[in-house]
N, C-alpha and C positions, 0 to 999 in steps of 0.2 A: 556188612556191608563193608566194612573202614580196611583200611590198607595203616600197616603200624609204621609211622613216619620215623621210627628209630629212637634209644635212649639216648640220651644225654648224662654224664658222670657231672654231679654240681658238689660243691660246696655251699653248704648255707650257712650262712652272716648274718645275726642278728640286727637288727634294726630300730631306734625307737618309732616309727610308723605307728598310730593307730587304724590299723584298721590288716584283716583279716588275708590283706593279696599277695601272692609273693612278687615280689619285685626279683623281672628278668632283664638282662641287659640285649639291648637288639639283638646280637650276632645270633645269641641262643634260640632267639623267637625265629630265625632266618632258619635256623641249622633244624629245628621242630617242627617247623611248617606251622605256625599257625597264628589258628584265626581268633577274632578277637572271643568269638562268644566259647572256645572250650576250655572242659577244666586240667590240670593238670597233675596227675598220680606223683607224689611224691617215695621213694621209697628209700632204708639206709637198712644198714646191718642186720639184725633180727626183729628188728620195730617193727605193727603192720601197716604197710602204704595209707600213707593220709594223700586227700582228695582238697587245691585247692583252687581257688584262682587267681588269675593272675594279671601284670599291671608293668607295663614297661618299666625297665630303671632311667631315674633322670640323671645319673653318673652320665664322664665322660666318656666316647666310644673307646676310650684307651681300657676301659676296666676291661676286667678280666672275664674271656669270654661265658666263663662254666662257671663263677660265682653269683649267686644268687645272692635275696634278703625277705626277709622273714623277720615280722615283729619280735619284740623278746617274750614280749608274754604270752606267745600261742606258741613260739618256740619249745619253748618251757614245759607249759600243757603238755605240750605235743610228746616230748621225751627227748629233744632234740638237745642237744651240744653244739656252744656257737663254732663253726667251723667243721659238721660234721659233714661228712663227708657222705653220698648219697649219689639217687638217679634218678631224672626226669622224664617222663612218659607223655606224649598228649592222648588224652582222651577225646576220639572224639566225635564221642553221642552224649550228651547231661539230658537226664528225662528232666522238664521241670516240674515241678514241686507244688502240687493242689493243697497241699495241708502240710505242717511237719506241727508235731508236740517237744514243747521247750519245757527243760528243770529248770531253772535258777542253782546254781550250785551251794550255795548259801540262805541264810533264812536275811541277814542282808543285803546279800544280790538282790532275794526275792522284793524286799522295802523297796530301795533303790530303785526297783523298775517298776514297780507301782504308782512310785511319786514321778514317775517323768518318761511314763508311757506315748504321752502324743511325744513332746519330741524324740521318742525312738522309734517313733512311724515314721520322722521323715529322715531319719538318719540311718538306716539299718541298714537300707543297699548299697548305701555310701564304702557302709565297713567291712560284707559279707555278702557273698552272692553264692559263692557255694561251696554245702554243710554234707556231713555224711554220718551215718546210722555211729551215735556214741559219740559223737566230735565234743570235745569241750571248748569253748570259743569264747578270747573275751569280746567284748563292747564296754567301747566307753559310750560315756553320757557325757551331753556337752561339753565333751571332748577335752575331759582335764579325768573324770572320774570313773574308773576300770572295774567291769562286771563281770560273771563268770556265767556262763548258758552250759545246759548236756542237750543236744541233738537227741531228746527221746525216742520219737520214730517218726520214720518219713515218710508222707503217701502222694504217690504213689511208692509199691515197700519197692526200694530200687537200693545199691549199698554206696549212693554219693546222687545229689541233685543237684539242681539251680533252684534260687529264689527269685522269684519273679515278682511282677506286681500287682497278679492276682493272686497272692502265696498265702494261706490260711495259717498267722501264727498263731496256734495253743498254746499257753502258756498255763504250768501247772502250778501252784499255788510253796511254797515254802518258810513255814508259818513257825515264829519263835517258841522254842519251848516253853511253856508256863502262861505265854501271852496269848490272853483272847484264846477261843475255842474254834477249829475248822468253820462249824456252820458261819459265825459273825465272820469269817473270814471270807465266808463264800460269799455271802451275803453283800458283803461292804465291797466285793470286789463284782457283784453282778450290779453295780447301781452306776460304780465306776465305768463298766460294760457300756451301760445303757446311754451314760452319757456321752464315751467318746464315740455310740454307733452319732446320735443324734444330732450331735454337733457336728459332724464332719459329711452329713447327708445328704445337707444342700450348700456348699462349701462357695462363699460367696462370689460373682465375675471377675474379678482381680485372683482371688485365691487358684480361682479353675483357671483362666488361661497363662497366670502365674507356670500352675503345675502342667501343662499342653505345651509348652515354650520347653521345660524343662526336660521333661519323657516323653517329647513329640507322639504327645494326642495318647498315649496308652491314662488307664485313670489313674486318679491318686494314688494313696497308701492306704486309704481308710478302710479295703478287704482285707490290706494284712497284714494287720496284728490284734490279732483276736484272744480272749480270756477264753478259756471251756472251763465252763461251772460243772457242768455232768449234763451225761448224753451226748447228742450230735444238735447240730442250724444247720440249716437251709443255705447255701451258700447265696450269695445275696448278687442279683442276677441284675444288669444295669445295660441301658444301649449305649457302645463305649465314644468317648468322646470325641467330637471328629475337630481333629488338629486345624491350628491351620499354618498357609506356610508362609514364613518368611521372604520377605522382599527384600534379599541380603544387595543381588547386584543388579547394574542394568543391563540391559540388551545391547551384548558386545562381543566383539572377534578376541579369538586366543589360539593363542601358536602349540601346535600340538610337540608335550616330550619324549622322545624314543627312549626317556627309562624315569622313571620317580627319581626325586632328590637321593642322594646318600643317605640320608637320616627318616631316610618314606621309604628303605627299601621291605621294612616288616611291615607296609600298604597289606591288609589281606584283597590279595589275586582271583579271591572266587567271588570276589560279588562282581559279579562282571554288567549289572546297571546303577553304578558308585563312580562317578569321575572324580577329580581330584585339581583344584583348579588352586594357583602360587601364584600373587606376584609379579615383577620381574627382576625384584633382587631382594630373594625372602632369608630369611633369615632362622632354621628351626628350632633351634636350644630358645630366642626369643622367642617366638611362638609357644615349645612348653609352658617358659613361665606365665604366657599373657592367659592360657586355661582352653576349653577346649573347643575345636576349630568351628565354625558357622557351617548350620546343616541349609541346604534349601533344597528344593528340584528348579529341575529347566528345560527346556528345549533343545536339541542339542542336532546339530546338522550342521553336515562338510562345505563348505566352501570351496567351491574349486577352482581349480587355477586357470588364466585368463588358456595353458592349453587345454586343458583337458575341457573348458568354456566351446574352445574351436573344435574342439574332436566330437562332441555332444552333439555339436550345431549339424556334422554335414552330419552323424549317423540319423538325426532326427528328419535333414533333408533325405538321406536315402528311403527312409523308410516311405516318408510320405510319395516319393511318386511311384513303390514299388506298388503302392493302394493306393494309390492315383488322387491323394489330398494334396487339395492347393493350399494350404494355409501355412505359411512357412516357420519357421523360428520354434525355439525352445522351449519351455515350461516358463506362465509368470516369475516362475521362482529362477530363471538364470544364471546365476551361477549359485545355484542354492540347489542341495538334497534336500531328500524329505525328511524334516525332523524327528526324531525318536525321545520320549520322556525320559530322564534317568535323574538322580540322585548326584548330586552335588556337595562335594565337601569341599569348602574355604576357605583353605591356609591364607590367615594373613589379610582380612577381607578388608580389614579398613585401613588396609595399601590398595587396596586394586580402584581408586577412585575413576578413573580412566586411561585411556594408553595416555603418551606420555607425548608430548608436543612434536605433531609433527608425522606421529606413528599411527598404525591404525588398531593395534597388538593391544587386548588392557592386560595383558600375562598370561604367562604359560598353563595348557592344560595339561594332566595324567591320562591316558584312558589306559584301561584293561585288554589285552590283548584281545579277547576272544569279543569284547564292546567294537575295538576297532576292526577285525576283523571283516564283523559282522556291514561296520556301515563304512568297510570299504576307506577307511583313514589311515593316512600315511604319516609317519614322524616328520616333525618340521611344516606339515603341513596346515592349514586354517580353518577353526571351523567356530560359527557361530552360537554364543547360548544365550537364549531366551528365559525370561523369567516365566514360571506357569502363573497363571492369574484365575485359572478354572476352581469351583468350590467344590471341595472335595466330598467325595458321594463313601455312601458303607453300605462296603459286598453285601450280601445275603444268601446268595447263590454263584459259586464257584467252577470251573471243568479241569480237570485235571488232565494231563495225557503225558505217559512216558515220551520223550523223542526217541531212544533204543531199552522200547520193553522191553527189559527180564521175563524167562518162564516163572521162577521162584517167585516171583515177585504179584502180591496180590494188591486189589484191589484196598483192599480194607489195612495193609501195611505202608500200601503210599501214603494213604489220606493219615495214620496213625504218623507217617516219618514229616510228610508236610505240616500236622499242625503241632510235632515236638518243636521243629528248625523256627516255625515262626511263634510260637511259648518263645525262643530263644533268641528274635526278634526286637523284644519290647524292650529295652533296653537303650537300646541305637536311636538315639534318638529319628522319625518321621522315618523308620527301621522299613515297618505294615503299611506301606500305603504302593499300590499298584498302577501301573495304566492296566486299560481292558483285556490285550495281549500282552502274554512278557513269560519268561521265563525264568526259574528256581533253578539251583543246582545244587539236590541234597550228595549229603560227604555219608558213604558207610564205610565196615571192615574195608571190604579190597573191596571197594569199585565208589564209582562216581552217576549218581541216578538225577538227570535233567528232564522237569516236567516244564514241556508248554502249558502257560495258565492262564485261562481266558475267562471273566468274570460275566457270568450270564444273567444278573440280577442283580442294580436294577438292568432291564434293556434297558440299549441305546435309544435317546430319544434327546435330537438334536445336539448329541454332545461336542463339545468343542475338542479340539486334536489333542490338547492338554491335558484332557482328564484324566483326575486319578479315583482310584477307590483306595479305600481304608480295609484291610484285612483283617478283621477280629477275629478271636478265635474263639470268644462266646459266643457271637455270631453266628459261624460257618459252622461250628459240632454241632 
């Protein structure tokens, strides 16, 4: 279903980062029309193409638009040379992996991995997200020791895929010659596996809430890092933890931007239900150094201008005359339209304490075009954003309806595409939440498929207008 966004020539330069992400400049992100969840295919010379996850370079905006960076250890294992000329292509669909079989490259790697398995559970997804068949990848232990692991087998059987919170990693031991026996090692590691499972099966309230904040309510990593002794095992199935929505901002009025700030030109325009807010004086470079932006949910509504209020009052009066109703005036909301629940990315939220003295606006907001068109919100107009106060419920049954049905798409294909999309959202904070009715935009090879999503169960029972539901693949499948 997806259209090729083009191939871009690049120069691959080695750096000293400790992860397996390809670092690319903002201009190249724009040229490739990249979304945060996409993988990249890197090809060069006579080498086989490789598949990598990406992140934006933190270098200056004057950086060469076709210069990309990769950690030296990974580049050398892939057979690249520093300064290698190659080509990048965006991969629009990335399968979420349910299980990966991994082999340490040496007995030393195995021993270090065995000793530090608990630490790696917490660190692995910060270093590697996209893997491919037979890839040899570096992994850093406690930020100073590097080991190498080979991706021996991926499930489902795909050329490349994405590690998720639910991915099970099965590690084959690499025994040092002349030390112990294979049975001894299996026995020893079986005990280690039991301890890992039991120690993490009942996390403390503090650790659970901490993980929920970090991963947006997705389950912690205890099911990610498993060691296969022999045969197969049943995946642990749990009711997903329900996240809490942080109250970051008060009920406030914001001025709508006509375009996002220049430094944010790579924001995913496809995320129609996501808005971005900024203080009046926003320094993006400082925000980058300060870490990840805060994410919450809010009720977004358009604040009518005096002219619009007057026009609406006039229209209401004319309508009442036609139907013979004597009750005058507009709705109780007066100068405010109906609210919709949206995800809010707060850039520099610590600087958004409230409006300046004598002002009414607490900052600026950028609303993607599909959402602003739907709500009839014009640039430079005012909107109100109120915090969400409802308790999140877990959706157990949903209905998906294509808004533009395509004859070749079957119900099973739509369901598979939706669940794949849902899996890829798991790394984004609070990304798997939805109001009772919303829309989802899926991107295929040569088309886009927009789905109307309706939560059927739990059934409505005095739900507040800002009610949100957690969409968990383990529950919906």
